[in-house]
C-alpha positions, 0 to 999 in steps of 0.5 A: 534495404537491410541497412534501411531496416536496421536503421529504423530498427535501431531508431525504434529501439532507442525511442522505446528505451527513452519512453521506458526511462521517462516513464520510470522517472515519473513514477512517484510513491506516497503515503495513502490516507487511510480513512478507517480500519476495521479490526476486532476489539478482542481476540484470543491468544493463538488467533489471527488479527485481521486488519482491514483498511479503507481509503482512497488511493487515487482518482484514476487508473495510474494509481495503485497500492505499493506496499506496507511499511511495518514499524511495529514494536512491542504492543504497538502495531505501527503501519504506513501504507504506500501507493504509487502513481505510474506517471503515465500521460493517459490513465483509465478513469476509475477511482482506486481504493483500498477497499478492505485490503487486509493485513494479518497479524499472528503470534500476539500474546496476552495484553492491550494493543494499539494500532497506529496508521501513519497518515500523509500529514504524519498524524496517526489513525489509532485503534486499540484491541485486546488479546485475551488468554485462551480458555476464557 
């Protein structure tokens, strides 16, 4: 009896490991299409800049937000937003959106800035803003 139980247990463990590995192999990452951003056109030195992102991540519950890649240099704030698809065979029927997910940028000095969001087709969504000196 113990042998039979151990055999079934081993078979279940092996099948579970196969399914887990199979699911990991199906997971994919992709660049999210950002439809728009909301950002102040002017802030003051010392203030935080909050950038809110809007766009569709995926058309079912297997999609989710993954991470933000920050390639900012100088006065260009450059971001790429990534999503992932779990690759599961069955997914909840929901629309997954960015819905105003935010990034906060601090320690900006006075000057003109450009925000560049990389899109899936490698074009850029571009917005500009100004950081004015404090006390003005």
